[in-house]
Residue frames as a rotation matrix with the C-alpha (Angstrom) as fourth column:
MET 1
-0.787 -0.608 -0.108 -3.06
0.617 -0.773 -0.148 -24.02
0.006 -0.183 0.983 -23.27
PRO 2
0.215 0.954 -0.210 -6.05
0.941 -0.260 -0.216 -22.00
-0.260 -0.151 -0.954 -22.02
LEU 3
0.055 -0.101 0.993 -6.55
0.528 -0.842 -0.115 -18.47
0.848 0.530 0.007 -23.27
ILE 4
-0.207 -0.202 -0.957 -5.24
0.938 -0.320 -0.136 -15.95
-0.279 -0.926 0.255 -20.72
SER 5
0.513 0.402 0.759 -6.82
0.562 -0.825 0.057 -12.50
0.649 0.397 -0.649 -20.71
ILE 6
-0.451 -0.670 -0.589 -4.47
0.888 -0.404 -0.220 -9.81
-0.090 -0.622 0.778 -19.43
VAL 7
0.578 0.709 0.404 -6.21
0.687 -0.690 0.227 -6.58
0.439 0.146 -0.886 -18.42
THR 8
-0.610 -0.721 -0.330 -4.34
0.792 -0.559 -0.244 -3.30
-0.008 -0.410 0.912 -17.90
VAL 9
0.643 0.761 0.088 -6.27
0.751 -0.649 0.120 -0.27
0.149 -0.011 -0.989 -16.66
CYS 10
-0.475 -0.877 -0.072 -4.64
0.880 -0.475 -0.014 3.14
-0.022 -0.070 0.997 -16.92
LEU 11
0.816 0.567 0.112 -5.13
0.573 -0.819 -0.027 6.85
0.076 0.086 -0.993 -16.51
ASN 12
0.817 -0.556 0.156 -2.40
-0.511 -0.822 -0.252 9.31
0.268 0.126 -0.955 -17.50
SER 13
0.690 -0.536 0.487 0.15
-0.006 0.668 0.744 6.48
-0.724 -0.516 0.458 -17.46
GLY 14
0.952 -0.261 -0.158 2.24
-0.197 -0.130 -0.972 7.64
0.233 0.956 -0.175 -20.40
ALA 15
0.220 -0.942 0.252 5.45
-0.956 -0.260 -0.137 7.41
0.195 -0.211 -0.958 -18.42
THR 16
-0.415 -0.385 0.825 5.06
-0.704 0.709 -0.024 3.75
-0.576 -0.591 -0.565 -17.42
LEU 17
0.542 0.809 0.226 2.63
-0.518 0.533 -0.669 2.02
-0.662 0.245 0.708 -19.78
GLN 18
0.460 -0.374 -0.805 5.18
-0.809 0.196 -0.554 1.16
0.365 0.907 -0.212 -22.48
ARG 19
-0.635 -0.771 0.041 7.22
-0.721 0.573 -0.390 -1.14
0.277 -0.277 -0.920 -20.22
THR 20
-0.261 0.639 0.724 4.01
-0.482 0.563 -0.671 -2.88
-0.836 -0.524 0.161 -19.10
ILE 21
0.743 0.538 -0.398 3.00
-0.584 0.230 -0.779 -3.47
-0.328 0.811 0.485 -22.73
ASP 22
0.051 -0.817 -0.575 6.52
-0.857 0.260 -0.445 -4.70
0.513 0.515 -0.687 -23.56
SER 23
-0.670 -0.289 0.684 6.32
-0.676 0.617 -0.402 -7.13
-0.306 -0.732 -0.609 -20.67
VAL 24
0.285 0.847 0.449 3.10
-0.348 0.528 -0.775 -8.60
-0.893 0.065 0.445 -22.10
ARG 25
0.708 -0.030 -0.705 4.44
-0.705 0.009 -0.709 -8.65
0.028 1.000 -0.015 -25.67
ASN 26
-0.191 -0.947 -0.259 7.56
-0.882 0.282 -0.378 -10.56
0.431 0.156 -0.889 -24.60
GLN 27
0.063 0.255 0.965 5.74
-0.757 0.642 -0.120 -13.39
-0.650 -0.723 0.233 -22.85
THR 28
-0.841 -0.445 -0.307 6.57
-0.539 0.646 0.541 -16.81
-0.042 0.620 -0.783 -24.27
TYR 29
-0.502 0.744 0.440 3.11
0.275 0.620 -0.735 -18.15
-0.820 -0.248 -0.516 -23.43
PRO 30
-0.963 -0.105 0.250 1.40
0.262 -0.124 0.957 -18.34
-0.070 0.987 0.147 -26.84
ASN 31
-0.308 0.939 0.155 -2.31
0.734 0.131 0.666 -17.92
0.605 0.319 -0.729 -26.03
ILE 32
-0.636 -0.043 -0.770 -2.85
0.612 -0.637 -0.469 -14.38
-0.470 -0.770 0.432 -24.75
GLU 33
0.234 0.682 0.693 -5.61
0.781 -0.557 0.284 -11.80
0.580 0.475 -0.662 -25.13
TYR 34
-0.663 -0.550 -0.508 -4.54
0.742 -0.575 -0.345 -8.29
-0.102 -0.605 0.789 -24.08
ILE 35
0.347 0.862 0.369 -7.10
0.776 -0.485 0.403 -5.67
0.526 0.147 -0.838 -23.07
VAL 36
-0.800 -0.564 -0.205 -6.26
0.592 -0.686 -0.422 -2.06
0.097 -0.460 0.883 -22.15
ILE 37
0.352 0.936 0.026 -8.90
0.869 -0.337 0.363 0.10
0.349 -0.105 -0.931 -20.46
ASP 38
-0.766 -0.621 0.163 -8.06
0.550 -0.766 -0.332 3.81
0.331 -0.164 0.929 -20.33
GLY 39
-0.110 0.752 -0.649 -10.03
0.921 -0.169 -0.352 6.22
-0.375 -0.637 -0.674 -18.17
GLY 40
0.821 0.413 0.395 -9.77
0.551 -0.757 -0.352 9.19
0.153 0.507 -0.848 -20.54
SER 41
0.107 -0.890 -0.443 -6.11
0.825 -0.170 0.539 10.11
-0.555 -0.423 0.716 -20.30
THR 42
0.979 0.194 -0.059 -4.94
0.143 -0.866 -0.479 13.60
-0.144 0.460 -0.876 -21.26
ASP 43
0.224 -0.963 -0.147 -1.19
-0.522 -0.246 0.817 12.92
-0.823 -0.106 -0.558 -21.35
GLY 44
-0.284 -0.424 -0.860 0.67
-0.959 0.128 0.253 10.72
0.003 0.896 -0.443 -23.83
THR 45
-0.385 0.139 0.912 -1.06
-0.357 0.889 -0.287 7.47
-0.851 -0.436 -0.293 -22.81
LEU 46
0.647 0.742 0.176 -3.20
-0.112 0.321 -0.941 7.19
-0.754 0.589 0.291 -25.95
LYS 47
0.490 -0.574 -0.656 -0.13
-0.860 -0.192 -0.473 7.66
0.145 0.796 -0.588 -28.15
VAL 48
-0.573 -0.689 0.444 1.55
-0.767 0.642 0.007 4.76
-0.290 -0.336 -0.896 -26.34
ILE 49
-0.029 0.655 0.755 -1.53
-0.086 0.751 -0.655 2.59
-0.996 -0.084 0.035 -26.88
SER 50
0.793 0.425 -0.436 -1.82
-0.411 -0.154 -0.898 3.56
-0.449 0.892 0.053 -30.57
ARG 51
0.175 -0.795 -0.581 1.76
-0.950 0.018 -0.311 2.65
0.258 0.607 -0.752 -31.42
ASN 52
-0.820 -0.441 0.364 1.34
-0.535 0.818 -0.213 -0.77
-0.204 -0.369 -0.907 -29.78
GLU 53
0.108 0.994 -0.017 -2.02
-0.934 0.095 -0.345 -1.75
-0.342 0.053 0.938 -31.27
GLU 54
0.001 -0.126 -0.992 -0.53
-0.710 0.698 -0.090 -4.83
0.704 0.705 -0.088 -32.94
CYS 55
-0.756 -0.306 -0.579 -0.23
0.124 0.801 -0.586 -6.59
0.643 -0.514 -0.568 -29.56
ILE 56
-0.815 0.565 0.130 -3.44
-0.341 -0.286 -0.896 -5.22
-0.469 -0.774 0.426 -27.99
THR 57
-0.761 0.579 0.292 -6.56
0.648 0.686 0.330 -7.27
-0.009 0.440 -0.898 -28.68
HIS 58
0.282 0.888 0.362 -8.98
0.744 -0.441 0.502 -4.61
0.606 0.128 -0.785 -27.51
TRP 59
-0.732 -0.429 -0.530 -8.66
0.675 -0.566 -0.473 -1.13
-0.097 -0.704 0.704 -26.02
SER 60
0.321 0.831 0.454 -10.96
0.750 -0.516 0.413 1.72
0.578 0.208 -0.789 -25.12
SER 61
-0.841 -0.512 -0.175 -10.67
0.519 -0.672 -0.528 5.21
0.152 -0.535 0.831 -23.68
GLU 62
0.001 0.891 0.455 -13.60
0.175 -0.448 0.877 6.75
0.985 0.079 -0.156 -21.85
PRO 63
-0.403 -0.102 0.910 -14.38
-0.776 -0.488 -0.399 8.31
0.485 -0.867 0.117 -18.45
ASP 64
-0.128 0.355 -0.926 -15.09
0.328 0.896 0.298 5.84
0.936 -0.266 -0.231 -15.68
ARG 65
0.772 0.498 0.396 -15.99
-0.235 -0.354 0.905 5.80
0.591 -0.792 -0.156 -11.99
GLY 66
0.431 -0.703 0.565 -12.46
-0.867 -0.150 0.475 5.01
-0.249 -0.695 -0.675 -10.89
LEU 67
-0.534 -0.836 -0.127 -9.92
-0.844 0.516 0.146 2.19
-0.057 0.185 -0.981 -10.81
TYR 68
-0.712 0.234 0.661 -12.31
-0.059 0.919 -0.389 -0.61
-0.699 -0.316 -0.641 -9.87
ASP 69
0.472 0.858 -0.204 -14.92
-0.255 -0.089 -0.963 0.43
-0.844 0.506 0.176 -12.43
ALA 70
0.242 -0.482 -0.842 -12.21
-0.970 -0.117 -0.212 0.24
0.004 0.868 -0.496 -15.10
MET 71
-0.800 -0.531 0.280 -11.14
-0.554 0.833 -0.004 -3.20
-0.231 -0.158 -0.960 -13.84
ASN 72
-0.178 0.824 0.538 -14.75
-0.004 0.546 -0.838 -4.40
-0.984 -0.152 -0.094 -14.00
LYS 73
0.605 0.376 -0.702 -15.00
-0.644 -0.288 -0.709 -3.21
-0.469 0.881 0.068 -17.61
GLY 74
-0.248 -0.802 -0.544 -11.86
-0.959 0.284 0.017 -5.15
0.141 0.526 -0.839 -18.53
ILE 75
-0.797 -0.004 0.604 -13.06
-0.255 0.909 -0.330 -8.32
-0.547 -0.418 -0.726 -16.81
GLU 76
0.199 0.971 0.134 -16.44
-0.136 0.162 -0.977 -8.11
-0.970 0.176 0.164 -18.54
ARG 77
0.607 -0.008 -0.794 -14.74
-0.776 -0.219 -0.591 -7.80
-0.170 0.976 -0.139 -21.95
ALA 78
-0.482 -0.864 0.147 -12.32
-0.821 0.504 0.269 -10.65
-0.306 0.009 -0.952 -21.33
THR 79
0.550 0.644 -0.531 -13.01
-0.792 0.605 -0.087 -13.89
0.265 0.468 0.843 -23.19
GLY 80
-0.364 -0.809 -0.461 -10.16
-0.547 0.586 -0.597 -15.97
0.754 0.035 -0.656 -21.74
GLU 81
0.341 0.409 -0.846 -10.55
0.359 0.775 0.519 -18.87
0.869 -0.481 0.118 -19.37
TRP 82
0.183 -0.388 -0.903 -8.25
0.967 -0.093 0.236 -17.09
-0.176 -0.917 0.358 -16.91
ILE 83
0.685 0.129 0.717 -7.89
0.316 -0.939 -0.133 -13.36
0.657 0.318 -0.684 -16.23
HIS 84
-0.016 -0.727 -0.687 -4.91
0.993 -0.094 0.077 -11.45
-0.120 -0.680 0.723 -14.85
LEU 85
0.939 0.307 0.153 -4.97
0.312 -0.950 -0.005 -7.76
0.144 0.053 -0.988 -13.91
LEU 86
-0.027 -0.998 -0.060 -1.58
0.999 -0.029 0.040 -6.20
-0.042 -0.059 0.997 -14.66
ASN 87
0.614 0.319 -0.722 -1.35
0.451 -0.892 -0.011 -2.58
-0.648 -0.319 -0.691 -13.55
ALA 88
0.911 -0.137 0.389 0.02
0.303 -0.417 -0.857 0.11
0.279 0.898 -0.339 -15.86
ASP 89
0.432 -0.848 0.307 3.21
-0.831 -0.506 -0.231 0.51
0.352 -0.155 -0.923 -13.83
ASP 90
0.294 -0.287 0.912 3.83
-0.524 0.749 0.405 -3.21
-0.799 -0.597 0.070 -13.18
ILE 91
0.042 -0.345 -0.938 5.63
-0.947 0.286 -0.147 -5.86
0.318 0.894 -0.315 -15.24
TYR 92
0.954 0.175 -0.245 5.99
-0.127 0.972 0.200 -9.64
0.273 -0.159 0.949 -15.34
PHE 93
0.665 -0.723 0.187 9.01
-0.180 0.088 0.980 -11.03
-0.725 -0.685 -0.071 -13.52
ASP 94
-0.582 -0.806 -0.108 10.45
-0.299 0.089 0.950 -12.36
-0.756 0.586 -0.293 -16.78
ASP 95
-0.480 0.372 -0.795 9.39
-0.873 -0.111 0.475 -13.50
0.089 0.922 0.378 -20.25
ASN 96
-0.651 0.177 -0.739 8.44
-0.038 0.964 0.264 -16.99
0.759 0.200 -0.620 -19.00
ALA 97
-0.856 0.282 0.434 6.22
-0.496 -0.206 -0.843 -15.88
-0.148 -0.937 0.317 -16.11
LEU 98
0.135 0.989 -0.062 2.91
-0.964 0.116 -0.238 -17.00
-0.228 0.092 0.969 -17.64
THR 99
0.133 -0.155 -0.979 4.44
-0.551 0.809 -0.203 -20.17
0.824 0.567 0.022 -19.09
ARG 100
-0.832 -0.519 -0.194 5.50
-0.108 0.496 -0.862 -21.17
0.544 -0.696 -0.469 -15.56
ILE 101
-0.823 0.460 0.333 2.30
-0.445 -0.160 -0.881 -20.34
-0.352 -0.874 0.336 -13.71
VAL 102
-0.135 0.862 -0.488 -0.42
-0.955 0.017 0.295 -21.55
0.263 0.506 0.821 -16.11
PRO 103
-0.236 0.066 -0.970 0.17
-0.103 0.990 0.093 -25.29
0.966 0.122 -0.227 -15.36
GLN 104
-0.930 -0.186 -0.318 -0.22
0.287 0.175 -0.942 -24.48
0.231 -0.967 -0.109 -11.64
LEU 105
-0.665 0.705 0.246 -3.70
-0.716 -0.696 0.057 -22.94
0.211 -0.138 0.968 -11.94
ASP 106
-0.860 0.440 -0.259 -6.50
0.495 0.842 -0.214 -24.73
0.124 -0.312 -0.942 -10.11
GLU 107
-0.534 0.696 0.479 -10.08
-0.147 -0.635 0.759 -23.56
0.833 0.335 0.441 -10.67
SER 108
0.419 0.669 -0.614 -11.18
0.542 0.359 0.760 -24.91
0.729 -0.651 -0.212 -7.29
ARG 109
0.102 -0.498 -0.861 -8.78
0.948 -0.213 0.235 -22.51
-0.301 -0.841 0.450 -5.52
THR 110
0.994 0.015 -0.109 -7.89
-0.007 -0.982 -0.191 -18.84
-0.109 0.191 -0.976 -5.34
ASN 111
0.496 -0.846 0.193 -4.49
0.865 0.464 -0.191 -18.91
0.072 0.262 0.962 -7.05
TYR 112
0.957 -0.287 0.036 -1.76
-0.287 -0.958 -0.002 -16.43
0.035 -0.008 -0.999 -6.19
PHE 113
0.628 -0.778 0.022 1.95
0.659 0.517 -0.547 -16.33
0.414 0.358 0.837 -6.87
ARG 114
0.051 -0.721 -0.691 5.20
0.866 -0.313 0.390 -14.78
-0.498 -0.618 0.608 -5.69
MET 115
0.772 0.220 0.597 5.33
0.490 -0.804 -0.337 -11.05
0.406 0.552 -0.728 -6.25
PHE 116
-0.282 -0.895 -0.346 8.02
0.959 -0.264 -0.098 -8.43
-0.003 -0.360 0.933 -5.81
LEU 117
0.837 0.462 -0.293 7.68
0.480 -0.877 -0.008 -4.83
-0.260 -0.134 -0.956 -4.67
LYS 118
-0.078 -0.861 0.502 9.98
0.933 -0.241 -0.268 -2.39
0.352 0.448 0.822 -6.45
SER 119
0.305 0.127 -0.944 10.80
0.674 -0.729 0.120 0.77
-0.673 -0.673 -0.308 -4.52
ALA 120
0.973 0.113 -0.203 11.52
-0.029 -0.807 -0.590 4.14
-0.231 0.580 -0.782 -6.10
ASP 121
0.258 -0.955 -0.149 15.27
-0.864 -0.297 0.406 3.45
-0.432 0.024 -0.902 -5.82
GLY 122
0.161 -0.122 -0.979 14.90
-0.837 0.509 -0.201 0.14
0.523 0.852 -0.020 -7.68
ILE 123
-0.802 -0.456 0.386 15.24
-0.597 0.639 -0.484 -2.25
-0.026 -0.619 -0.785 -4.73
LEU 124
-0.098 0.755 -0.649 13.16
-0.433 0.554 0.711 -5.44
0.896 0.351 0.272 -5.02
LYS 125
-0.631 0.019 0.775 11.45
-0.748 0.247 -0.615 -6.86
-0.203 -0.969 -0.142 -1.94
THR 126
-0.833 0.324 -0.448 10.02
0.068 0.864 0.499 -10.37
0.549 0.385 -0.742 -2.13
TYR 127
-0.504 0.771 0.388 6.31
-0.851 -0.368 -0.374 -10.36
-0.146 -0.519 0.842 -1.30
ASP 128
-0.228 0.471 -0.852 4.94
-0.340 0.782 0.523 -13.84
0.913 0.409 -0.018 -0.70
PHE 129
-0.507 0.189 0.841 2.89
-0.847 0.069 -0.526 -15.40
-0.158 -0.979 0.125 2.07
SER 130
-0.937 0.263 -0.228 1.59
0.218 0.955 0.202 -18.90
0.271 0.139 -0.952 2.59
TYR 131
-0.320 0.910 0.263 -2.19
-0.209 -0.338 0.918 -18.99
0.924 0.238 0.299 2.68
SER 132
-0.742 0.295 -0.602 -4.09
0.671 0.339 -0.660 -18.54
0.010 -0.893 -0.449 5.91
LYS 133
-0.031 0.829 0.559 -7.58
0.671 -0.397 0.626 -17.08
0.741 0.395 -0.544 5.87
TRP 134
0.577 0.318 -0.752 -7.38
0.807 -0.362 0.467 -15.53
-0.124 -0.876 -0.465 9.34
LYS 135
-0.426 -0.832 -0.356 -4.48
0.718 -0.550 0.426 -13.31
-0.550 -0.075 0.832 8.24
LEU 136
-0.545 0.280 0.791 -6.81
0.627 -0.490 0.606 -11.57
0.557 0.825 0.091 5.78
TYR 137
0.631 0.751 -0.197 -8.65
0.678 -0.409 0.611 -10.10
0.378 -0.519 -0.767 8.76
VAL 138
0.436 -0.576 -0.691 -5.39
0.553 -0.434 0.711 -8.49
-0.710 -0.693 0.130 9.86
SER 139
-0.343 -0.682 -0.645 -3.76
-0.261 -0.591 0.763 -7.57
-0.902 0.430 0.025 6.55
ALA 140
0.808 0.533 -0.252 -4.69
-0.349 0.088 -0.933 -7.29
-0.475 0.842 0.257 2.88
TYR 141
-0.046 -0.981 0.187 -1.76
-0.453 0.187 0.872 -9.56
-0.890 -0.044 -0.453 2.06
LEU 142
-0.216 0.008 0.976 -3.13
0.721 0.676 0.154 -10.92
-0.658 0.737 -0.152 -1.24
PRO 143
-0.279 0.091 -0.956 -2.74
-0.388 -0.921 0.025 -8.02
-0.879 0.378 0.292 -3.72
HIS 144
0.671 0.726 0.150 -4.63
-0.171 0.349 -0.921 -8.49
-0.721 0.592 0.359 -6.96
PRO 145
0.412 -0.523 -0.746 -1.52
-0.904 -0.130 -0.408 -8.37
0.117 0.843 -0.526 -9.25
ALA 146
-0.648 -0.686 0.331 -0.35
-0.733 0.680 -0.026 -11.62
-0.207 -0.260 -0.943 -7.62
MET 147
-0.242 0.684 0.688 -3.67
-0.123 0.682 -0.721 -13.38
-0.962 -0.259 -0.081 -8.33
VAL 148
-0.877 0.151 -0.455 -4.96
-0.447 0.088 0.890 -15.10
0.175 0.985 -0.009 -11.47
ILE 149
-0.459 0.823 0.334 -8.72
-0.283 0.221 -0.933 -15.63
-0.842 -0.523 0.132 -11.39
SER 150
-0.829 0.183 0.528 -10.83
0.531 0.551 0.644 -17.63
-0.173 0.815 -0.554 -13.81
ARG 151
-0.781 0.609 0.135 -13.75
-0.404 -0.660 0.633 -16.09
0.475 0.440 0.762 -15.70
ARG 152
-0.024 0.784 -0.620 -16.00
0.269 0.603 0.751 -18.71
0.963 -0.149 -0.225 -14.11
GLN 153
-0.391 -0.183 -0.902 -14.83
0.915 0.026 -0.402 -17.68
0.097 -0.983 0.157 -10.62
TYR 154
-0.992 0.068 -0.104 -15.68
-0.060 -0.995 -0.078 -14.05
-0.109 -0.071 0.992 -11.36
GLN 155
-0.454 0.880 -0.140 -19.09
-0.322 -0.016 0.947 -15.16
0.831 0.475 0.290 -12.62
GLN 156
0.026 0.440 -0.898 -19.71
0.656 0.670 0.347 -17.06
0.754 -0.598 -0.272 -9.37
VAL 157
-0.259 -0.276 -0.926 -18.34
0.952 -0.235 -0.197 -14.47
-0.163 -0.932 0.323 -6.93
GLY 158
0.823 0.568 -0.015 -18.98
0.551 -0.804 -0.224 -11.18
-0.140 0.176 -0.974 -8.74
LEU 159
0.209 -0.720 0.661 -16.86
0.590 -0.447 -0.673 -8.18
0.780 0.531 0.331 -9.66
TYR 160
-0.771 -0.590 -0.241 -15.35
0.562 -0.452 -0.692 -5.33
0.299 -0.669 0.680 -7.65
ASP 161
0.281 0.858 -0.431 -17.71
0.960 -0.259 0.110 -3.50
-0.017 -0.444 -0.896 -5.28
LEU 162
-0.215 -0.378 0.900 -17.59
0.555 -0.806 -0.205 0.17
0.803 0.456 0.383 -6.26
GLY 163
0.845 0.519 0.131 -18.75
0.150 -0.465 0.873 1.13
0.514 -0.718 -0.470 -2.78
TYR 164
0.606 -0.731 -0.313 -15.11
0.503 0.048 0.863 0.80
-0.616 -0.680 0.397 -1.71
ARG 165
0.915 -0.284 -0.288 -12.69
-0.397 -0.768 -0.502 3.46
-0.078 0.574 -0.815 -2.96
ILE 166
0.080 -0.996 0.035 -9.41
-0.994 -0.083 -0.070 1.83
0.073 -0.029 -0.997 -1.91
ALA 167
-0.639 -0.411 0.650 -9.99
-0.624 0.771 -0.125 -1.71
-0.450 -0.486 -0.749 -0.63
ALA 168
0.458 0.854 -0.245 -12.43
-0.846 0.335 -0.415 -3.19
-0.273 0.398 0.876 -3.16
ASP 169
0.063 -0.499 -0.864 -9.70
-0.617 0.661 -0.427 -5.64
0.784 0.560 -0.267 -4.22
HIS 170
-0.898 -0.369 0.240 -9.38
-0.402 0.466 -0.788 -6.86
0.179 -0.805 -0.566 -0.62
GLN 171
-0.204 0.907 0.368 -13.15
-0.738 0.104 -0.666 -7.24
-0.643 -0.407 0.649 -0.33
LEU 172
0.530 0.338 -0.778 -13.20
-0.808 0.478 -0.344 -9.29
0.256 0.811 0.527 -3.54
THR 173
-0.468 -0.770 -0.434 -10.36
-0.500 0.635 -0.589 -11.44
0.729 -0.058 -0.682 -2.22
MET 174
-0.758 0.242 0.605 -12.40
-0.543 0.279 -0.792 -12.16
-0.360 -0.930 -0.080 0.91
ARG 175
0.362 0.927 -0.095 -15.33
-0.802 0.258 -0.538 -13.22
-0.475 0.271 0.838 -1.25
MET 176
0.266 -0.335 -0.904 -13.05
-0.747 0.520 -0.413 -15.38
0.609 0.785 -0.112 -3.38
VAL 177
-0.728 -0.667 -0.158 -11.37
-0.422 0.618 -0.663 -17.28
0.540 -0.416 -0.731 -0.54
HIS 178
-0.362 0.694 0.623 -14.74
-0.763 0.164 -0.626 -17.84
-0.536 -0.701 0.469 1.14
ARG 179
0.725 0.679 -0.111 -15.75
-0.591 0.532 -0.606 -19.92
-0.352 0.505 0.788 -1.88
TYR 180
0.795 -0.551 -0.253 -12.33
0.145 0.578 -0.803 -20.96
0.589 0.602 0.539 -3.25
PRO 181
0.837 -0.492 -0.241 -9.62
0.258 -0.033 0.965 -21.51
-0.483 -0.870 0.099 -0.58
GLY 182
0.674 -0.618 -0.405 -6.33
-0.713 -0.687 -0.140 -19.80
-0.191 0.383 -0.904 -1.27
LYS 183
0.786 -0.529 0.321 -3.47
0.560 0.829 -0.006 -21.59
-0.263 0.184 0.947 -3.02
PHE 184
0.647 -0.649 -0.400 0.00
-0.586 -0.759 0.283 -20.03
-0.487 0.051 -0.872 -2.92
VAL 185
0.810 -0.479 0.338 2.49
0.586 0.685 -0.433 -21.13
-0.024 0.549 0.836 -5.57
PRO 186
0.510 -0.654 -0.559 6.05
0.100 -0.601 0.793 -19.80
-0.855 -0.460 -0.241 -4.98
GLU 187
0.060 -0.435 0.898 6.73
0.990 0.139 0.002 -19.09
-0.126 0.890 0.439 -8.64
PRO 188
-0.626 -0.307 -0.717 8.09
0.270 -0.948 0.170 -15.58
-0.732 -0.087 0.676 -9.45
PHE 189
0.006 0.800 0.600 5.30
0.959 0.166 -0.230 -13.78
-0.283 0.577 -0.766 -11.25
VAL 190
0.600 0.363 0.713 4.98
0.580 -0.811 -0.074 -9.99
0.552 0.458 -0.697 -11.09
ILE 191
-0.616 -0.687 -0.386 7.07
0.787 -0.518 -0.335 -6.96
0.030 -0.510 0.860 -10.14
MET 192
0.476 0.865 0.160 4.77
0.807 -0.502 0.311 -4.31
0.350 -0.019 -0.937 -8.70
SER 193
-0.430 -0.594 0.680 5.84
0.282 -0.804 -0.524 -0.70
0.858 -0.033 0.513 -8.29
ASP 194
-0.389 0.235 -0.891 5.50
0.914 -0.020 -0.405 0.52
-0.113 -0.972 -0.207 -4.72
GLY 195
-0.893 0.062 -0.446 3.40
0.015 -0.986 -0.167 3.61
-0.450 -0.155 0.879 -4.03
GLY 196
-0.669 0.708 0.227 -0.04
0.564 0.285 0.775 2.46
0.484 0.646 -0.590 -5.19
VAL 197
-0.147 0.706 0.693 -3.35
-0.141 -0.708 0.692 4.11
0.979 0.005 0.204 -4.39
SER 198
0.706 0.455 -0.542 -3.69
0.420 0.348 0.838 2.41
0.570 -0.820 0.055 -0.99
SER 199
-0.060 -0.817 -0.574 -0.28
0.998 -0.044 -0.042 3.64
0.009 -0.575 0.818 0.20
ARG 200
-0.816 -0.210 0.539 -1.25
0.294 -0.953 0.075 7.19
0.498 0.219 0.839 -0.79
ASN 201
-0.099 0.859 0.502 -4.58
-0.629 -0.445 0.638 7.02
0.771 -0.252 0.585 1.08
LYS 202
-0.778 -0.395 -0.488 -3.67
0.012 0.767 -0.641 5.07
0.628 -0.505 -0.592 4.20
LEU 203
-0.833 0.486 0.263 -6.43
-0.396 -0.195 -0.897 6.33
-0.385 -0.852 0.355 6.47
VAL 204
0.113 0.889 -0.443 -9.17
-0.991 0.067 -0.119 5.46
-0.076 0.453 0.888 3.95
ALA 205
-0.161 -0.252 -0.954 -7.52
-0.461 0.874 -0.153 2.07
0.873 0.415 -0.257 3.37
LEU 206
-0.970 -0.233 -0.067 -7.52
-0.040 0.425 -0.904 1.36
0.239 -0.875 -0.421 7.12
GLU 207
-0.505 0.849 0.154 -11.14
-0.680 -0.282 -0.677 2.39
-0.531 -0.446 0.720 7.53
GLU 208
0.227 0.619 -0.751 -12.28
-0.943 0.332 -0.012 0.25
0.242 0.712 0.660 4.61
THR 209
-0.429 -0.413 -0.803 -10.31
-0.239 0.909 -0.340 -2.84
0.871 0.046 -0.489 5.68
ARG 210
-0.948 0.183 0.259 -11.89
-0.243 0.107 -0.964 -2.49
-0.204 -0.977 -0.057 9.15
ALA 211
-0.080 0.986 -0.145 -15.36
-0.896 -0.135 -0.422 -2.39
-0.436 0.096 0.895 7.59
ILE 212
0.106 0.062 -0.992 -14.54
-0.742 0.669 -0.037 -5.42
0.662 0.741 0.117 5.43
ALA 213
-0.860 -0.452 -0.236 -13.31
-0.166 0.687 -0.708 -7.41
0.482 -0.569 -0.666 8.44
VAL 214
-0.660 0.698 0.279 -16.64
-0.435 -0.052 -0.899 -6.75
-0.613 -0.714 0.338 10.18
GLU 215
0.104 0.711 -0.696 -18.56
-0.993 0.038 -0.109 -7.59
-0.051 0.703 0.710 6.99
PHE 216
0.087 -0.147 -0.985 -16.91
-0.453 0.875 -0.170 -11.03
0.887 0.461 0.010 6.98
GLY 217
0.593 0.472 -0.653 -17.55
0.218 0.686 0.694 -11.83
0.775 -0.554 0.304 10.61
LEU 218
-0.517 -0.789 -0.332 -14.83
0.590 -0.048 -0.806 -10.28
0.620 -0.613 0.490 12.78
PRO 219
0.296 0.644 -0.705 -16.33
0.953 -0.248 0.174 -8.84
-0.063 -0.723 -0.688 15.98
ARG 220
0.715 0.076 0.695 -16.53
0.321 -0.919 -0.230 -5.05
0.621 0.387 -0.681 15.84
LEU 221
0.916 -0.389 0.092 -14.44
-0.266 -0.420 0.868 -4.62
-0.299 -0.820 -0.488 18.98
PHE 222
0.281 -0.842 0.461 -11.60
0.540 0.536 0.649 -6.73
-0.794 0.067 0.605 17.56
ALA 223
0.302 -0.114 0.946 -11.81
0.924 -0.210 -0.320 -4.89
0.235 0.971 0.042 14.24
ARG 224
0.905 0.061 0.421 -11.61
-0.003 -0.989 0.151 -1.52
0.426 -0.138 -0.894 16.00
CYS 225
0.713 -0.695 0.090 -8.61
-0.091 0.035 0.995 -2.63
-0.695 -0.718 -0.039 18.08
LEU 226
0.120 -0.662 0.740 -6.78
0.856 0.446 0.261 -3.80
-0.503 0.602 0.620 14.94
TYR 227
0.606 0.198 0.770 -7.65
0.648 -0.685 -0.334 -0.54
0.461 0.701 -0.543 13.24
HIS 228
0.953 -0.225 0.202 -6.06
-0.297 -0.821 0.487 1.54
0.056 -0.524 -0.850 16.00
LEU 229
0.460 -0.832 0.312 -3.00
0.187 0.434 0.881 -0.71
-0.868 -0.346 0.355 16.23
LYS 230
0.135 -0.389 0.911 -2.42
0.978 0.202 -0.059 -0.38
-0.161 0.899 0.408 12.49
ARG 231
0.856 0.160 0.491 -2.86
0.266 -0.952 -0.152 3.39
0.443 0.261 -0.858 12.68
VAL 232
0.778 -0.625 0.066 -0.04
-0.350 -0.343 0.872 3.49
-0.522 -0.702 -0.485 15.20
HIS 233
0.201 -0.722 0.662 2.10
0.510 0.654 0.558 1.08
-0.836 0.226 0.500 13.17
TRP 234
0.170 -0.055 0.984 1.54
0.973 -0.148 -0.176 3.02
0.156 0.987 0.028 9.93
ARG 235
-0.632 -0.387 -0.672 1.89
0.593 -0.799 -0.099 6.35
-0.498 -0.461 0.734 11.80
VAL 236
-0.471 0.598 0.649 -1.38
0.555 -0.371 0.745 7.60
0.686 0.710 -0.157 10.35
């Protein structure tokens, strides 16, 4: 039973953080390290963290350079063999989520699992795709909450590139699958709340995913055509 490090980064997440913490606390998997990285919240977030310290292995609150800087801090502090980034408004599918997925982990692959998007009205949409590398040039279809990455893989591939404001997780995924081919396991894993940072900054997300596609070998003309098609599709 390898140690699993769960990292939650937050900023002014007082309204949602408690259910994320409860989701971690209720996991039946017995070997968990839980790390919470706060970016200097000014709402009730620190009160939520303080009253749940018994299930948090390590937490800190300090200004950072944004979401991906906070994620990098959490990964660097993790001591587990495997690391999962669970956002401060996301939860595990059920109490047995980690117990189900841990036996499926393969350190020679980029492991990702079935995820669900929860809309504002509470409707769940299944979000799972079989692995195909070419699709990553078209869509950032492997969101980081669905992935579990080993500490050794991070050491080999590196952390999030802070040069990207919105799509650093997609750029890291591209680096990961270049070295460790993707492996999709259709086990229910995480429920992610819709309306994340990329959906609120669609134009920046499109521009960055275009740049990433070119960085990983897609011809510039093709990348530009995809960019304009997605702008029309997203009505940006």
